[in-house]
C-alpha positions in Angstrom: -12.2 -7.9 -30.6 -12.0 -4.4 -29.4 -9.9 -3.3 -26.7 -12.1 -0.2 -25.7 -12.5 -0.2 -22.0 -16.5 -0.5 -21.0 -18.0 -0.1 -17.6 -18.9 -3.6 -17.1 -16.7 -5.9 -19.7 -12.9 -5.5 -19.1 -11.3 -5.6 -22.6 -8.9 -8.5 -23.6 -5.8 -6.9 -24.1 -2.9 -8.0 -26.4 0.6 -8.1 -25.0 1.2 -4.7 -26.7 -2.0 -3.3 -25.2 -1.0 -4.4 -21.8 2.3 -2.6 -21.9 0.7 0.5 -23.3 -1.9 0.5 -20.4 0.7 -0.4 -17.7 2.9 2.5 -18.9 -0.3 4.9 -18.7 -1.3 3.6 -15.2 2.5 3.9 -13.9 2.7 7.6 -15.3 -0.6 8.3 -13.6 0.5 6.8 -10.3 3.8 8.9 -10.1 2.0 12.1 -11.0 -0.8 11.5 -8.6 1.7 10.4 -5.8 3.5 13.8 -6.4 0.6 16.1 -7.5 -2.6 14.5 -6.2 -5.4 13.3 -8.0 -6.9 16.6 -8.7 -3.6 18.1 -9.5 -3.1 15.3 -12.3 -4.8 16.0 -15.6 -5.6 13.5 -18.5 -3.1 15.9 -20.8 -0.5 15.4 -17.8 -0.6 11.7 -18.0 -0.8 11.7 -21.8 2.7 13.6 -21.8 4.3 11.5 -19.1 3.3 8.1 -20.6 4.2 9.2 -24.1 1.0 8.2 -25.6 -2.2 10.1 -27.1 -5.5 11.0 -25.4 -7.1 8.8 -27.6 -4.9 5.8 -26.2 -5.7 6.7 -22.6 -9.5 6.6 -23.4 -8.9 3.4 -25.2 -8.3 1.7 -22.0 -10.1 3.9 -19.3 -13.6 5.2 -19.9 -12.8 8.5 -17.7 -10.3 9.8 -15.1 -12.1 7.9 -12.4 -11.5 4.7 -14.0 -7.8 5.5 -14.4 -7.8 6.5 -10.5 -9.1 3.2 -9.6 -6.3 1.6 -12.0 -3.8 3.6 -9.9 -5.3 2.3 -6.6 -4.8 -1.3 -7.9 -1.3 -0.6 -9.1 -0.2 1.1 -5.6 -1.8 -1.8 -3.9 0.1 -4.3 -5.8 3.3 -2.5 -5.5 3.1 -1.8 -1.6 1.0 -4.5 -0.2 2.1 -7.1 -2.7 5.7 -6.3 -2.1 5.2 -7.1 1.5 3.1 -10.0 1.3 5.8 -13.0 0.6 8.1 -11.3 3.4 5.1 -11.1 5.9 3.7 -14.7 5.2 7.3 -16.2 6.2 7.5 -14.4 9.5 9.0 -16.9 12.1 10.8 -14.8 14.5 10.9 -11.1 16.1 14.0 -10.5 14.2 12.0 -11.1 10.9 9.4 -8.7 12.3 12.0 -6.0 13.0 13.5 -6.4 9.4 10.0 -5.8 8.0 10.0 -2.7 10.4 13.5 -1.5 9.4 12.6 -2.2 5.6 9.5 0.3 6.1 11.5 2.9 7.8 14.3 2.8 5.1 12.1 3.4 2.4 10.9 6.7 4.3 14.5 7.7 4.5 15.1 6.9 0.9 12.4 9.2 0.1 13.4 11.9 2.6 10.0 11.3 4.3 8.3 12.8 1.1 4.9 11.9 -0.2 3.7 9.8 2.7 1.9 6.6 1.9 0.5 6.5 -1.7 -2.6 4.7 -0.5 -3.0 6.9 2.5 -2.7 10.1 0.5 -5.4 8.7 -2.2 -7.8 7.9 0.6 -7.5 11.4 2.2 -8.0 12.9 -1.3 -11.0 10.5 -2.4 -12.6 9.1 0.4 -15.2 11.7 1.1 -16.4 12.5 -2.4 -15.8 9.1 -4.3 -17.7 6.2 -2.7 -16.2 3.8 -5.4 -12.5 4.9 -4.9 -13.2 4.7 -1.0 -14.4 1.0 -1.4 -11.3 0.3 -3.4 -9.1 1.9 -0.9 -10.8 0.1 1.9 -10.2 -3.2 0.2 -6.6 -2.2 -0.3 -6.1 -1.6 3.4 -7.9 -4.7 4.4 -5.4 -6.6 2.2 -2.4 -4.9 4.0 -4.0 -5.9 7.3 -4.6 -9.4 6.4 -1.0 -9.8 5.1 0.3 -8.6 8.6 -2.4 -10.9 10.3 -1.1 -13.8 8.2 2.6 -13.2 9.3 1.6 -13.0 12.8 -0.4 -16.2 12.2 2.7 -18.0 11.1 4.5 -16.9 14.2 1.6 -18.6 16.2 1.8 -21.5 14.0 5.5 -21.9 14.3 5.4 -21.7 18.3 6.8 -18.1 18.4 3.6 -16.5 19.8 1.1 -18.0 22.2 -1.9 -19.8 20.8 -4.3 -17.3 22.5 -2.8 -14.4 20.7 -5.1 -12.5 18.6 -3.4 -11.9 15.3 -6.2 -9.9 13.7 -6.5 -7.2 16.5 -2.6 -6.9 16.4 -2.4 -6.5 12.8 -5.2 -3.7 12.7 -3.1 -1.8 15.3 0.0 -2.5 13.7 -1.4 -1.0 10.4 -2.9 1.9 12.4 0.5 2.8 13.9 2.3 2.4 10.6 -0.3 4.7 8.8 -0.3 7.2 11.7 3.7 7.0 11.6 3.6 7.5 7.7 1.4 10.8 8.1 3.7 12.5 10.8 6.8 11.5 8.8 5.4 13.3 5.9 4.6 16.3 8.2 7.9 16.2 10.3 10.2 15.0 7.7 11.4 12.7 10.2 11.0 8.7 10.9 10.9 9.2 14.6 7.2 8.9 15.1 7.2 6.0 12.6 10.0 4.2 14.4 8.2 4.9 17.8 5.0 3.5 16.7 6.1 0.3 15.0 8.5 -0.3 18.0 5.5 -0.1 20.5 3.7 -2.5 18.4 6.5 -4.9 18.3 7.1 -4.7 22.2 3.1 -5.4 22.2 3.4 -8.5 20.0 6.5 -9.6 21.8 4.4 -9.6 24.9 2.7 -12.8 23.5 5.8 -14.7 23.0 6.1 -18.1 24.1 8.6 -18.1 27.1 10.4 -14.9 28.4 11.3 -12.3 25.7 13.5 -9.0 26.2 12.9 -6.4 23.8 15.6 -4.8 21.7 16.4 -1.4 22.8 
């Protein structure tokens, strides 16, 4: 069976084909993170991945298809990497550990690049409806992961039963994304830390029993 990509029928890939496709997507993701989608050409991806142009078009009908694969890759890398941790939230200490991990990533990157999903949204949302839909789903998945973590805190008796995990998760995601934009612009994590800390204080206000926020 042919592995050539078609619009409606994803190809069945061999192990070697999967590895080649992943190498192409990973190279494209790195280039798009650094230079943007518009600043990344197919020859750039070809050279970075060490493949031929025909190999790229073997797996992707066009650059738009490759970009959507990059969105999926970044979603799994970012959101998938947090889902397990968030699903086990059972204390405010665990919530702050998640916050600290996000801040540390920005320190390691020297606050460069921003959020890969946020950057793709800024570049694609107004002129690529399919990409915008994919990115909206990515952010929904991210918000749902935060919501599930807060729901676990409700289920384990850390947060009150009348807590609204959906609204708190959306607000937390908004604070996170805004903080990442400011971190990129200001080359400082101060706004990111302040936004997440403010959300944690708000979440702590729903604690079962008295709670003193960490200064």
